[in-house]
TIVEX-294132 format. One record per residue (C-alpha): residue number from 1; x, y, z. Coordinates in Angstrom, 2 decimals. Example, Ala and Ser with C-alpha at 12.3 -4.5 7.8 and 13.67 -1.06 7.14 Angstrom:
<rs>
1,12.30,-4.50,7.80
2,13.67,-1.06,7.14
</rs>
This chain:
<rs>
1,-96.71,18.22,63.68
2,-93.99,20.00,61.73
3,-95.21,21.98,58.73
4,-93.25,22.74,55.59
5,-92.16,26.26,54.77
6,-94.55,27.65,52.20
7,-93.73,30.29,49.59
8,-95.47,32.88,51.76
9,-93.30,31.81,54.71
10,-90.14,32.34,52.66
11,-91.37,35.75,51.52
12,-92.07,36.79,55.11
13,-88.67,35.55,56.30
14,-86.92,37.33,53.43
15,-88.80,40.54,54.21
16,-87.65,40.67,57.83
17,-84.11,39.61,56.97
18,-84.08,42.47,54.49
19,-84.98,44.86,57.30
20,-82.02,43.54,59.32
21,-79.70,43.93,56.32
22,-80.85,47.54,56.00
23,-80.14,47.92,59.70
24,-76.59,46.68,59.10
25,-76.21,49.55,56.63
26,-77.24,51.92,59.42
27,-74.67,50.28,61.70
28,-71.92,50.98,59.15
29,-72.67,54.70,59.31
30,-70.90,54.84,62.69
31,-67.48,53.71,61.36
32,-68.06,55.81,58.25
33,-68.43,58.94,60.38
34,-65.40,57.85,62.42
35,-63.37,57.55,59.22
36,-64.44,61.02,58.06
37,-63.64,62.61,61.44
38,-60.13,61.12,61.50
39,-59.62,61.64,57.75
40,-59.24,57.94,56.99
41,-60.28,58.20,53.36
42,-59.63,54.60,52.32
43,-61.79,53.12,55.12
44,-64.44,55.76,54.38
45,-64.67,54.61,50.74
46,-64.93,50.98,51.87
47,-67.83,51.73,54.18
48,-69.58,53.76,51.47
49,-69.25,50.73,49.20
50,-70.45,48.28,51.87
51,-73.41,50.47,52.80
52,-74.41,50.56,49.15
53,-74.36,46.75,48.92
54,-76.44,46.41,52.09
55,-78.98,48.98,50.89
56,-79.43,47.28,47.53
57,-79.76,43.75,48.94
58,-81.85,44.82,51.91
59,-84.26,46.83,49.76
60,-84.62,43.90,47.40
61,-85.48,41.53,50.25
62,-88.00,44.01,51.65
63,-90.08,43.58,48.49
64,-90.47,39.87,49.25
65,-93.49,40.79,51.30
66,-95.53,43.82,50.36
67,-98.39,43.40,52.83
68,-97.29,43.63,56.49
69,-98.34,40.78,58.73
70,-97.71,39.09,62.01
71,-94.93,36.49,62.07
72,-95.90,33.05,63.30
73,-93.64,31.01,65.57
74,-91.82,29.07,62.85
75,-91.22,32.20,60.74
76,-89.83,34.07,63.77
77,-87.41,31.24,64.59
78,-86.18,31.22,61.00
79,-85.62,34.99,61.04
80,-83.73,34.87,64.35
81,-81.69,31.81,63.38
82,-80.64,33.18,60.00
83,-80.11,36.77,61.15
84,-76.78,36.04,62.84
85,-75.36,34.40,59.72
86,-76.79,36.88,57.22
87,-75.53,39.90,59.16
88,-72.19,38.17,59.68
89,-71.80,37.89,55.90
90,-72.57,41.56,55.32
91,-70.50,42.83,58.24
92,-67.52,40.89,56.95
93,-67.42,42.86,53.67
94,-65.74,46.07,54.97
95,-63.54,44.00,57.28
96,-62.20,41.89,54.42
97,-61.63,44.94,52.23
98,-59.41,46.42,54.97
99,-56.58,44.08,53.95
100,-56.15,42.76,57.49
101,-57.53,39.30,56.70
102,-55.88,36.51,54.75
103,-59.17,35.20,53.29
104,-62.81,36.25,53.12
105,-63.69,33.30,55.37
106,-61.42,34.78,58.05
107,-63.39,38.03,57.83
108,-66.66,36.08,58.10
109,-65.23,34.35,61.18
110,-64.59,37.74,62.77
111,-68.00,39.02,61.72
112,-69.76,36.09,63.40
113,-67.38,36.31,66.38
114,-68.19,39.99,66.79
115,-71.95,39.61,66.56
116,-72.07,36.57,68.84
117,-69.72,38.38,71.30
118,-67.26,35.49,71.17
119,-64.24,37.75,70.81
120,-61.95,35.30,68.98
121,-60.28,36.97,66.02
122,-58.28,36.04,62.93
123,-57.21,39.60,62.17
124,-53.68,40.33,61.01
125,-51.74,43.28,62.49
126,-54.52,44.48,64.82
127,-52.27,47.15,66.34
128,-52.32,49.10,63.05
129,-56.02,48.75,62.28
130,-57.79,51.99,61.38
131,-60.03,53.78,63.88
132,-63.02,53.19,61.58
133,-62.52,49.43,61.36
134,-61.96,49.18,65.10
135,-65.13,51.18,65.71
136,-67.06,48.77,63.51
137,-65.75,45.74,65.39
138,-67.08,47.13,68.68
139,-70.37,48.24,67.15
140,-70.86,44.60,66.17
141,-70.16,43.64,69.78
142,-72.68,46.18,71.04
143,-75.33,44.99,68.59
144,-74.71,41.31,69.27
145,-74.38,41.70,73.03
146,-77.72,43.38,73.37
147,-79.19,41.00,70.80
148,-80.02,41.74,67.19
149,-83.73,41.52,67.90
150,-83.54,43.57,71.10
151,-81.85,46.46,69.28
152,-84.19,46.23,66.29
153,-87.26,46.22,68.53
154,-86.00,49.07,70.70
155,-85.59,51.18,67.54
156,-89.02,50.14,66.25
157,-87.60,48.55,63.08
158,-90.01,45.59,63.13
159,-93.03,47.50,64.35
160,-95.22,46.38,67.25
161,-97.05,43.36,65.82
162,-94.08,40.98,65.71
163,-92.21,42.04,68.83
164,-93.20,39.33,71.29
165,-92.70,36.45,68.83
166,-89.23,37.59,67.76
167,-88.16,38.40,71.33
168,-88.93,34.93,72.67
169,-87.49,33.27,69.55
170,-84.10,34.82,70.39
171,-84.10,32.76,73.59
172,-85.31,35.59,75.82
173,-88.23,34.99,78.15
174,-87.54,37.70,80.74
175,-89.73,40.78,80.62
176,-88.31,43.44,82.91
177,-91.37,45.57,82.19
178,-94.75,44.38,80.86
179,-94.29,45.56,77.26
180,-91.69,43.90,74.99
181,-90.65,47.15,73.31
182,-90.33,48.87,76.69
183,-88.26,45.90,77.90
184,-85.82,46.21,74.99
185,-85.53,49.96,75.52
186,-84.85,49.46,79.23
187,-82.03,47.03,78.37
188,-80.59,49.54,75.90
189,-80.85,52.36,78.47
190,-79.00,50.43,81.18
191,-76.29,49.47,78.70
192,-75.84,53.05,77.53
193,-75.57,54.38,81.11
194,-73.02,51.78,82.22
195,-70.86,52.15,79.10
196,-70.94,55.96,79.32
197,-69.84,56.02,82.97
198,-67.14,53.39,82.37
199,-65.86,55.27,79.31
200,-65.37,58.45,81.35
201,-63.52,56.59,84.13
202,-61.26,54.60,81.80
203,-60.54,57.68,79.67
204,-59.26,59.50,82.76
205,-57.10,56.51,83.73
206,-55.61,56.33,80.24
207,-54.94,60.07,80.16
208,-53.12,59.76,83.48
209,-51.01,57.01,81.90
210,-49.94,59.45,79.18
211,-52.15,58.40,76.25
212,-53.20,61.15,73.83
213,-56.82,62.37,74.34
214,-58.51,61.06,71.16
215,-56.86,57.67,71.41
216,-57.59,57.47,75.14
217,-61.29,58.18,74.59
218,-61.65,55.64,71.77
219,-59.76,52.91,73.63
220,-61.87,53.60,76.73
221,-65.10,53.47,74.73
222,-64.17,50.26,72.93
223,-62.97,48.38,76.01
224,-66.02,49.56,77.98
225,-68.36,48.25,75.28
226,-66.52,44.97,75.00
227,-66.33,44.56,78.79
228,-70.00,45.17,79.56
229,-71.41,43.15,76.66
230,-68.87,40.42,77.56
231,-67.55,40.54,74.01
232,-63.77,40.08,74.20
233,-62.53,42.13,71.24
234,-59.76,44.53,72.22
235,-58.22,47.45,70.31
236,-54.72,46.02,70.69
237,-53.28,42.56,70.05
238,-52.22,42.11,73.69
239,-55.78,42.70,74.92
240,-56.01,44.38,78.36
241,-52.41,43.42,79.14
242,-51.35,46.14,76.67
243,-52.28,48.90,79.14
244,-50.21,47.52,82.07
245,-52.62,49.20,84.49
246,-54.05,47.58,87.61
247,-56.73,50.30,87.81
248,-57.97,49.57,84.30
249,-57.99,45.84,85.05
250,-60.18,46.47,88.12
251,-62.64,48.55,86.08
252,-62.75,45.87,83.39
253,-63.44,43.15,85.98
254,-66.31,45.19,87.41
255,-67.68,45.77,83.91
256,-67.48,42.07,83.04
257,-69.25,41.11,86.27
258,-71.95,43.73,85.66
259,-72.44,42.44,82.13
260,-72.87,38.91,83.46
261,-75.85,39.89,85.62
262,-79.36,39.36,84.28
263,-81.12,42.54,83.14
264,-84.10,41.43,85.22
265,-81.97,42.00,88.32
266,-81.15,45.49,87.06
267,-84.88,46.16,86.73
268,-85.50,45.03,90.31
269,-82.65,47.18,91.63
270,-83.94,50.09,89.52
271,-87.28,49.72,91.35
272,-85.54,49.64,94.72
273,-85.99,45.90,95.26
274,-82.35,45.16,96.09
275,-83.18,42.06,98.14
276,-84.20,40.28,94.92
277,-80.58,40.36,93.79
278,-79.31,38.43,96.81
279,-82.19,35.96,96.85
280,-82.04,35.05,93.17
281,-80.91,31.49,92.40
282,-78.40,32.78,89.84
283,-76.72,35.13,92.32
284,-76.37,32.41,94.94
285,-75.17,29.88,92.38
286,-72.66,32.42,91.06
287,-71.20,33.13,94.51
288,-70.81,29.43,95.35
289,-69.51,28.48,91.91
290,-67.03,31.36,91.62
291,-65.73,30.81,95.17
292,-65.11,27.11,94.53
293,-63.47,27.62,91.16
294,-61.30,30.51,92.36
295,-59.97,28.29,95.16
296,-59.24,25.50,92.68
297,-57.70,27.93,90.21
298,-55.52,29.61,92.85
299,-54.30,26.24,94.13
300,-53.46,25.18,90.58
301,-51.58,28.43,89.93
302,-49.58,28.10,93.13
303,-47.25,25.61,91.45
304,-46.87,27.72,88.29
305,-43.59,29.51,87.51
306,-45.50,32.42,85.93
307,-46.11,34.12,89.25
308,-43.15,34.98,91.46
309,-45.28,36.48,94.23
310,-48.74,36.20,95.73
311,-50.00,39.59,94.51
312,-49.11,38.85,90.88
313,-50.87,35.50,91.15
314,-54.03,37.01,92.64
315,-54.07,39.90,90.17
316,-53.70,37.98,86.93
317,-55.38,34.79,88.10
318,-58.49,36.57,89.35
319,-58.77,38.59,86.14
320,-58.55,35.48,83.96
321,-61.10,33.64,86.12
322,-63.57,36.55,85.89
323,-62.99,36.87,82.15
324,-63.67,33.15,81.71
325,-66.75,33.01,83.95
326,-68.35,35.98,82.21
327,-67.32,34.51,78.81
328,-65.76,37.85,77.89
329,-62.38,36.77,76.58
330,-60.20,39.63,77.83
331,-56.72,38.52,78.75
332,-53.79,39.77,80.84
333,-51.45,36.97,79.77
334,-50.16,35.86,76.40
335,-51.32,32.75,74.56
336,-47.87,31.25,75.03
337,-48.12,31.78,78.80
338,-51.54,30.18,78.86
339,-50.14,27.09,77.15
340,-46.65,26.77,78.54
341,-46.66,28.35,81.99
342,-50.15,27.66,83.31
343,-50.43,24.28,84.99
344,-52.79,21.75,83.40
345,-55.10,22.18,86.39
346,-55.34,25.96,85.94
347,-55.76,25.51,82.18
348,-58.70,23.09,82.52
349,-60.26,25.14,85.34
350,-60.49,28.10,82.98
351,-62.18,25.85,80.41
352,-64.73,24.53,82.94
353,-65.56,28.02,84.21
354,-65.96,29.27,80.63
355,-68.18,26.29,79.76
356,-70.69,27.16,82.49
357,-70.75,30.92,81.88
358,-72.83,33.44,83.81
359,-76.47,34.50,84.18
360,-79.35,33.87,81.82
361,-80.86,37.12,80.57
362,-77.40,38.74,80.52
363,-74.93,39.35,77.70
364,-72.80,36.34,78.75
365,-72.72,32.95,77.03
366,-72.24,29.37,78.18
367,-74.61,26.90,79.81
368,-75.74,29.60,82.28
369,-75.78,29.62,86.08
370,-79.57,29.45,86.15
371,-79.55,26.01,84.56
372,-76.75,24.82,86.84
373,-78.76,26.05,89.83
374,-81.90,24.27,88.61
375,-80.00,21.02,88.10
376,-78.50,21.35,91.60
377,-81.99,21.94,93.04
378,-83.18,18.86,91.15
379,-80.45,16.77,92.77
380,-81.49,18.10,96.18
381,-85.12,17.24,95.43
382,-84.15,13.70,94.39
383,-82.20,13.17,97.63
384,-85.10,14.51,99.71
385,-87.57,12.22,97.94
386,-85.28,9.25,98.56
387,-84.98,9.76,102.33
388,-88.50,11.13,102.92
389,-91.37,8.87,104.05
390,-93.64,7.53,101.33
391,-96.50,9.70,102.56
392,-94.45,12.91,102.47
393,-94.76,15.41,99.63
394,-91.40,16.96,98.74
395,-91.52,20.56,97.49
396,-88.36,22.44,96.45
397,-88.59,26.18,95.77
398,-86.22,28.87,94.52
399,-86.20,32.58,93.70
400,-86.03,33.79,90.11
401,-88.40,36.53,88.97
402,-90.26,35.82,92.20
403,-90.62,32.70,94.27
404,-91.07,29.53,92.18
405,-91.65,25.85,92.75
406,-89.24,23.47,91.03
407,-91.16,21.68,88.29
408,-90.27,18.74,86.01
409,-90.61,21.08,83.03
410,-87.95,23.48,84.39
411,-85.58,20.58,85.13
412,-86.19,19.09,81.68
413,-85.38,22.37,79.93
414,-82.22,22.88,81.98
415,-81.01,19.31,81.43
416,-81.78,19.41,77.70
417,-79.72,22.55,77.08
418,-76.97,21.32,79.43
419,-76.64,18.04,77.51
420,-76.67,19.86,74.15
421,-73.85,22.15,75.26
422,-71.74,19.30,76.64
423,-72.34,17.27,73.47
424,-71.27,20.19,71.28
425,-68.17,20.72,73.44
426,-67.30,17.05,72.94
427,-67.94,17.06,69.18
428,-65.86,20.22,68.75
429,-63.05,18.57,70.68
430,-63.12,15.56,68.38
431,-63.10,17.83,65.33
432,-60.02,19.62,66.68
433,-58.28,16.32,67.43
434,-59.16,15.05,63.95
435,-57.30,18.05,62.53
436,-54.18,16.93,64.39
437,-54.24,19.27,67.39
438,-53.49,18.46,71.02
439,-56.48,17.16,73.00
440,-56.25,19.78,75.77
441,-56.10,22.61,73.25
442,-58.96,21.09,71.26
443,-61.11,20.90,74.41
444,-60.32,24.48,75.39
445,-60.96,25.87,71.91
446,-64.24,23.98,71.50
447,-65.49,25.33,74.83
448,-64.36,28.87,73.94
449,-66.29,28.84,70.65
450,-69.52,27.23,71.85
451,-69.70,29.26,75.06
452,-68.83,32.44,73.13
453,-65.97,32.76,75.61
454,-63.22,34.07,73.37
455,-60.14,33.02,75.36
456,-58.28,30.84,72.88
457,-55.11,28.76,72.77
458,-54.11,29.81,69.28
459,-55.90,27.13,67.25
460,-58.23,29.81,65.92
461,-55.59,31.73,64.00
462,-54.93,32.89,60.41
463,-54.07,29.88,58.26
464,-56.15,27.39,60.25
465,-57.83,24.60,58.20
466,-60.95,25.96,56.55
467,-63.00,22.94,57.65
468,-62.13,23.61,61.30
469,-62.83,27.31,60.79
470,-66.31,26.56,59.43
471,-67.05,24.29,62.37
472,-65.94,26.97,64.84
473,-68.25,29.45,63.08
474,-71.06,26.92,63.49
475,-70.23,26.51,67.19
476,-70.32,30.27,67.79
477,-73.70,30.40,66.03
478,-75.32,27.56,67.97
479,-73.88,28.79,71.27
480,-75.40,32.24,70.78
481,-78.81,30.79,69.84
482,-78.66,28.27,72.73
483,-79.71,25.40,70.46
484,-83.50,25.37,70.77
485,-84.26,27.98,68.09
486,-81.51,26.55,65.89
487,-82.67,22.95,66.20
488,-86.22,24.01,65.43
489,-84.97,25.85,62.34
490,-82.90,22.87,61.15
491,-85.83,20.48,61.60
492,-88.13,22.88,59.76
493,-85.70,23.19,56.85
494,-85.21,19.42,56.70
495,-88.96,18.81,56.66
496,-89.36,21.37,53.88
497,-86.54,19.96,51.73
498,-87.17,16.21,52.07
499,-89.76,15.10,49.48
500,-93.02,13.76,50.80
501,-93.75,10.09,50.36
502,-96.55,9.44,47.94
503,-99.25,6.98,48.66
504,-98.62,7.02,52.40
505,-101.65,5.90,54.34
506,-102.89,7.96,57.22
507,-102.75,6.23,60.58
508,-105.92,6.62,62.59
</rs>
């Protein structure tokens, strides 16, 4: 039975949200230092101001609960569900004060987009954004890509007593090592190593292209962060196309693919168990799915006037397919080219690939390849049961964190989330159409927001209707939480708000 939130529940939730708000103040120190190093005094003052607001509000919320205690399941879900919105509101303060946003809601949109690693942006004149503000955008990506709770636990912000409850409430069930805190630190370590190596490589490539050292390093760092956490923000308005470098595009594709792999696989490879990578259901599903969709995408592009030769088609088409599958959002074509030069088949293929996404337990969004693999296994099991003799017992197995037997519970979970995603895609499409936009664009944009994909057709732009903007913010939120924690939170809030009926008889 669902229980109402009590006053003590609200105090506990407020306490932990306050800790996250204080953590956002710590996050703002990075762009503050960046501003001081590059003598950007106006951004520095804005981050001082924003840090002060976060410290005051966060400290006030901390006093909601004086005695420390262990969070129960419903409290943890509320903290996780509200954390993305609360931090989005605070992170939007310095962004809005930068003067690069038409309204505060646009800044909130970017704050939520950054934390959920969607990568869609409503920023104005990105090419002239300060180093400090750009640094903050990618710090949000890094925080959101790893997971707010993962980062907080790895730094010991919540202590040890609430780790497991919060970790699973964020939709994470994989433990790469036995201890939750050790798991979160392992994830952070792998991320730091990959980003550091990629930053060095991309910096060298940018220096060879003639970019000045400081700018080359920062652009390399930012694109490496965004690529590995499958975020999609870019330092320049033209995204990766700005660099006009095939070498950088190759590095970014490798980063995106690495970011789309489950951290559990990284743990197995770290231990020397490389065979687990090739046996895993997600790896095999990814190979089959990507091969099929690349063939379809290439065939669709063959009739496009955008590509005058085979190499150009393979280069840009493959990059866009990888960006879509990993739900990163990097682009090597313009929005106008996506709409006017891509064939309708190529356009919708990108949307389908983005809707499915990549691996569970990775930084990517979407339905996830694991669930697609489970549903495919379920179909195989149904066919086997149909043709098998009545006396036969059909058993279907697969590899994921070891060898497993396909169970009705696993199929139910996969189908539930699959249906919720598809339903949200459809509702978002109808909302876009209701605002007067083309159906194909509305479909694409709805998929991009819910899957946290980031490749957009231009509907999400400054001046868009505020009602559509709010709905897109909601889609980014539910897509990042993968529905279950969010639905549980919404039901809990509804139960707590709706008055109880008096005089209701108990049914025995």
